[in-house]
Structure formats: structure tokens, C-alpha cells
C-alpha positions in Angstrom: 67.4 44.0 -35.8 70.0 43.9 -38.5 70.8 40.9 -40.6 74.3 40.8 -39.2 73.0 40.8 -35.6 70.5 38.1 -36.4 73.2 36.0 -38.1 75.4 36.4 -35.0 72.6 35.3 -32.7 71.8 32.3 -34.9 75.5 31.3 -35.0 75.7 31.6 -31.2 72.6 29.5 -30.8 73.9 26.9 -33.2 77.2 26.7 -31.4 75.4 26.3 -28.1 73.2 23.5 -29.5 76.2 21.7 -30.9 78.0 22.0 -27.6 74.9 20.6 -25.8 74.6 17.7 -28.3 78.3 16.8 -27.8 77.8 16.8 -24.0 74.7 14.7 -24.4 76.5 12.2 -26.7 79.3 11.9 -24.1 76.9 11.4 -21.3 74.8 8.8 -23.2 77.8 6.9 -24.6 77.7 3.1 -23.7 81.1 3.4 -21.9 79.8 6.3 -19.7 76.5 4.5 -19.0 78.3 1.3 -18.0 80.7 3.2 -15.8 77.9 5.1 -14.0 75.9 1.8 -13.6 79.0 0.1 -12.1 79.6 3.0 -9.8 76.0 3.1 -8.7 76.0 -0.7 -8.0 79.2 -0.5 -6.1 77.9 2.3 -3.9 74.6 0.4 -3.3 76.6 -2.8 -2.4 78.7 -0.8 0.1 75.5 0.6 1.7 73.9 -2.8 1.9 77.1 -4.3 3.5 77.2 -1.5 6.0 73.6 -2.0 7.0 74.2 -5.8 7.3 77.1 -5.2 9.6 75.0 -2.8 11.7 72.1 -5.3 11.9 74.5 -8.1 12.8 76.0 -6.1 15.6 72.6 -5.1 16.9 71.2 -8.7 16.8 74.1 -11.2 17.0 71.8 -14.2 17.7 69.7 -13.6 14.7 72.8 -13.0 12.5 74.3 -16.3 13.7 71.1 -18.2 13.0 70.9 -16.8 9.5 74.5 -17.6 8.9 74.1 -21.1 10.2 71.1 -21.7 8.1 72.9 -20.5 5.0 75.8 -22.7 5.8 73.6 -25.7 6.2 71.8 -24.9 2.9 75.2 -24.6 1.1 76.5 -27.8 2.6 73.3 -29.9 2.4 74.6 -32.4 -0.3 77.8 -33.3 1.6 75.9 -33.6 4.9 73.2 -35.9 3.3 76.0 -38.0 1.7 77.6 -38.4 5.1 74.4 -39.5 6.7 73.8 -42.0 3.8 77.2 -43.5 4.4 76.7 -43.7 8.2 73.3 -45.4 8.1 73.1 -49.1 7.1 71.2 -49.7 3.9 68.2 -52.1 4.3 68.4 -55.5 2.9 67.0 -55.6 -0.7 63.7 -57.3 -1.0 63.5 -60.3 -3.4 62.0 -59.5 -6.8 58.5 -61.1 -7.0 58.9 -61.9 -10.7 62.1 -63.9 -10.0 60.3 -65.8 -7.3 57.5 -66.7 -9.6 59.8 -67.7 -12.4 61.9 -69.9 -10.2 58.9 -71.7 -8.7 57.9 -75.0 -10.3 54.3 -74.8 -11.5 
């Protein structure tokens, strides 16, 4: 092998390596990684939503029960507040310390 041919092969290999490094830098750049992660999450969310709709159509009673339970969980504070306002509060018990202090000994 001549020196010129070896030099040409080395230059070609170097150019190939630099090209691979540039592609790797582009693929591993933060913007590309974030973009791929967002796309992957979006696709997964769409898949989960489709499966949820299919399950809800197959079992409407179960889906309604779960939705009702979730609604009650989210609205628990206003519901408890309503019940507190609707029920009469018990008469306060007298403070035993005030009773003793007011009693002549």
C-alpha cells in the first residue's frame, strides 16, 4: 500500500468519523432530547386516552362509578362545608374552670 493511498483512506475515515460525531451531537443536543421526550409523552398520552375510552365504552357502569368517585373526591371540601352548615351545632358545654372560679368557696 502506498503512502498516498494510506493517507487517502485515513482522510476518508477521519471525514466519516467527524460526520458521525456531528450527527451524534445533533441527536444528543438538549433541544433534540427534549423534543423527542415531548413527542414520546404525547404519543403515550394519546394511547392511554384511547385505551381509557375503549374501556369506558366496554364497561360504562364501572366508568361511571370511577368518574363519580373522582368527582366526590375533588368536591369533598365544599360538600363537607355544606353539611356543616346544614347540621345544627351542639350547644357549647360550660367551662369547668369558670364554674369553679364563680362558685363561692
